[in-house]
N, C-alpha and C positions, 0 to 999 in steps of 0.2 A: 457580670462579664463571663464569657465562656472560658474554657480551658485554653492555656497557651498553645500556640501552634507548634507541633512537633518538628524538631530539626531533622531534615532529611539528608542522607548521605549518598554520594558526595555532594558538596556545596554546588550551587548553580554556577558559580564563577569557575569552578574547576571543570565542570561539564562544558561550559561555553568555550573555555580556552582549548579544549580538546577537539573542538569542531572547526577551528580555524586552519588556514593553510600553513603548511610548513614553510619556513624561511629557506632561502637558498643554502644558508649555512647548515641548517638541519637536514636538508636534502643531501648535501655533500657528506655529512656525517653518517646518514643512513646508508649511502652508497659505499662508504669506506669505514667499516666497523673498526674499533680500536684493536691494535695488535695485542695478542695474548701476553700475559706476564710470564717471563722466564721462570723456570722452577726455582732457580737460586735467588731470585729477586724478591725480597720481602718488603720492600719500601712501600708498595702500594696495597699491601694486604692489611686487613684488620683482624683483631682478635675474634675468634669464633663466638657467636652468640646463639642461644637457643632459638629455633624458628617457631614463631607463633603457630598455634594449632590451625587457625583459619588459613594461613599461607600454605601449610602442608596440605590442607583440603583442596585449595585452588590448584596446587601443583598436581595433586593426584587426579583431579578432574581433567586437567589439560592432557596429562599423559594418557589417561583412559581414552580420551577423544582421539589423540594422535595415533594410538595403537589399534583403534577400532577399524573394522573392515568397512569403511564408508565408501560409497561409490566415488570413483575418480571424476567422472563427468557430472556437471550440474544436472539436477533433476528436481521435479516438484517435491516439496516437503523438506528439501535440504536447506540447511542454514550455512551460508557462505560468507566469507569476509575478504575484502580487498582494501588496499591502502589509498585508493584514489577514486575520484569521480571521472568517468570516461564518456566521451561523446559516441554517437552512433558508429563512427569509424573505429572505435576502440582506442582513441588517443586520449591520454590523461589530460583533463582540464583543471584538476585541483588535487593536490596531495594533502591528505589530512594527517593530523598528529596521532589519531588512533584509527584502527580499521573500521570501515563501514560494514555493518553486519546486517544481513537480509535473509528473510525466509522466502524461498522461491515458490511461486504459485503456478504461473503459466509462462511458457516460453513463447515470445512473440515472433522473433526470427533471429537466426544466428545466435549471438551471445546476449541478446536483450531479453530480460525477464520482467514480469510483473511480480509484485509480492509486497511484503510489509517489512519496515525496519525492525530490527531486533536489537535490544540494548541490555546492558548489565545492571542498570540503575533501578533495581526493583523497589527501592524505597519510594520511587515516584510513580508506582503503579496506580492507575486510575481504573474506572469501571470498564473501559474498553481496551484494557491491556490484558493479554492472556499470558500468564506466567507459565514457564516451563516447570515440570515436576518430574517425579521418578519415572513416569511413563515415557519420558523423552530421553532418558539416559542412554549412552553418555553424550554430554554436550559441554562445550568449552565454557569457562567462566565469562567470556565476553558475551555469551548469550544467556539472558535471564528472563526476558519477557518480549512478547510480540506486540508491537504497537498496531493493533487492529484499526485504530482511528487514523493511522498514518500510512496508507498504501502509497506505493511509488513504483517506478520502473528503473532499471539499472542495467548497465552493461557488465556482465560477469565475465572477466577474463579467464582464460584457460588455466592460468597459474594462481587463481584464487584458492583460498583454503576452505575446506569443509569443516565446519564446527559442530555439526550434528545432523541428524536425519530424523524427522518426524514420521511416525507411522501414518498410513493412509487414514486411519480413524482420527488421529489427532489433527492432520491437515484438514480434514472435513470439518472438524470442530472450529478451526480458525476461519474457514470459509463461511460457515454458518454464522459465526459470531460477527463477521464482517457484514453479512446480509442483515442481521439484526440491527447493527449500528446504522446502516444506511436507511433502514425502515423506521428509525427513531423508536426502537423498542423501549418499553416502559422500564424506568429505573426505580428499583425498590431498595434503596439503602440511603444512609446519611453520609455526607462527606467526612472521611477520617483519613487524612494524609498519613502515609506510612503504615497503613494496615491493609492486610489482604485476607481474603476468605474464599471459600468454595461457593460457587453459585451455579444456577442452571441457566442454559440458553434456551431459545425457543423450542428446540427439538427435545429438550429434557436432558441433554448431555450436561455433565458437570465440568466446569473449568475453574481454575484458580485465578482470581482477578483482584484489583484494588477496588476502591470505593469511588463514588461519583466525585467530580470536581466541586470544590466549595466556592467561597466568595473570591473576590478579586485578589485577595492576599494569599490565596492558596498557591504555594510555590510550584505546584504541578502545572499550573497554567503557563507560567513562564518557561517551564521545562518543555511543555508540548510545543510552544512557539519556536523554540530552538530547533527541534527536530522536524517540525513542519517546514521550516525554512530549508533545512537540509534535504528533505524529500523533494521539495520544489526544485531545488538546484540540481538534483540528480535527474529529474524528469526533463528539466529545461536543457540539460546537456545533450539529451538525445533528440528531443523534438518539442520545442516550446508549445506548439499548438495542441499537444496531447496532455498537457498538465491538467486540463479540466476533467479528464476521465479519472484521474487518480488522486486528486488532492481536494477532498471535500471540505467545504467551509462549515457546513452544518450537517447534522446527523441524518436528515431526511432526504438529502439529494446530493448528487455530484455537482460540482461547480460548473456553471455555464462558462463558455469561452470568455477569457478576459479581454480579448481583442474585439473591436467592432467589425461586424461582417458587412462588407461592401454590398450595396444594393445590386450591382451588376452580377456579383457572385450568386446572390440569392436567385436572381432571375435565371441564370444558367442552371443552377442546381434544381430549381423548380421544373425547368423543362426536362431535365434528365429524369426526375422522378415521375413526372407526368407520362413520359414515354415508358417508364417502367410499369406503371399501373395500366395504362391503355385500356383495352376492353375488360381487363380483370379488376378494374377499380372497384372497391367495396360499394355496395348499393347505397345510393344517396349522395355519392361524391361525383361531381363532374370533373373530368380531367382538366378542364379550364379553370376550376376554382377549388383547389385543394384545401382552402382555409375553412370551409364550412363545417366539416366534421360530421360524424354520425354516432348514434348510440352504440355502445359496446356491450356485447352479450355478457351475462353474469359469469360465464366460465372463462372470461378473458381478463387480462391485466394490461393496462396501458403503460408503455415505457416512452418517456420523452427522450428523443434522440436528436443530437446535432451531428449531421454527417459532415465530413470534411468537404470543403468546396471543390476539391479535385476528385471526389468520389465518382466512379464510372457506373453507368447503368448496370452492366453485367455484374459488377462487384456488389452493388446494392441488392440486386436480385438474388445473388448467391447467398448473401447474409440473411435476407428475409426468409429464403427457403430453409436455411440452416436452423433458424430460430422459430420456424412455423409462424411468422408474423405477417401482418398486413398494415400498411400505412392507412390511418383513419383520419388524419388531420395534418395540415401544414401547407406551406411553411408559415410559422408564426412571425411575430415582429422581429425576433432575434434569429430567425432561421431554423427554428425547432420543428420537428415532426413528431407525431404521436403514432406509435406502433403498437397494435394490439397483438398479444401472444397468449396462448393457453396458460391458465394459472399453473398447471402442472409443470410447465416448461420455463417459468419465469426465472428461476435460479440459473439454469443452464443458458438461457438467453442473455442474461446480464453478463455472465462470464464470457460468452462468445463476443458480445459487443465490446466489453472492456479490452479484449485481446485483439479486436479487429483493427486493421490499419486504416479503415475508412470512416471510423467514428471518432468524433472529438469528445463527446460526453454522452452519458445516458443515465437516467434515473427513473425509478418506478414511481408513478403518480399515485397519490392516495385516492383520487377520484377515479372511478372506473369509467365514467362517461366524459369524453373530452369535448363534446359539443352537442347541440340540440338541432334536430331537423325542424325546419319551418313548416 
């Protein structure tokens, strides 16, 4: 028999209870804090006890964060916290018992941002969690690790709190680690819940992470399910059709749309994209039959894209120009198109597509050739 599973802190039940909605009583109590105890009233006071060292450290970290000159307005690389999930209009749809903490990556529009959930439960760190370290000081105790495996989008209200600010270099590490995760990068470690170590990502940069997930009884699996559900709820509150872009079910690709695409929508969208290609369609593709596909040059990478049914021709053209891409195949059975982009631009292309309002999902295909000419 193997060694017994290490107990992780805090217990899963405690974490689960912190992610549920506040009751109306709790909301009322939060809105009306208790009155201060008068100086002469000792009935509610307790004898002074020595504060544990770890609590002193937590208080010192929070004070350092609160007194740091962090930017007031949200910006990329900033870790922000808010107490509720909000919809696209900024209206709260759920009040949580503990703040939602998120590392901001890209601003979509207004107060809506893409990014990754950030948590304090570092005991549950896995291979695709990026732990904060001395390079990120100061940061609040609510922020401990970035859930690279759990991207989401969120409305960040103007009264949200800044809990830290990553440097440009550290933000790029998080972005590169996310690309490695999506590309199903090789895992070179054994499952050891509760342990962390320094490792290298594909660019050679070093990050502090946990170890790979173990068997079904690894408590980190249940932990990740809790936060995946929260990330989906955050995205759903803004735009349900966009969840596919930001909630991967497997490491190698973004989730395809969960809803069935109506045949009439596919027809309309196909006409739009045929009009887009017109005389500029890649060699070997007839505008009347976009499903045939063509060989893709070796200096290109193919991205599978699901455009929104409402995508307009000028919007698609603008996006393709931005990423220097060409549609080489589609629509497929589920409405997917394959877009070839230069290898050197694939990272920026993926970022542009994830932030685009006309894309439902996108993923880099392992195969560089989407179809064969007859």
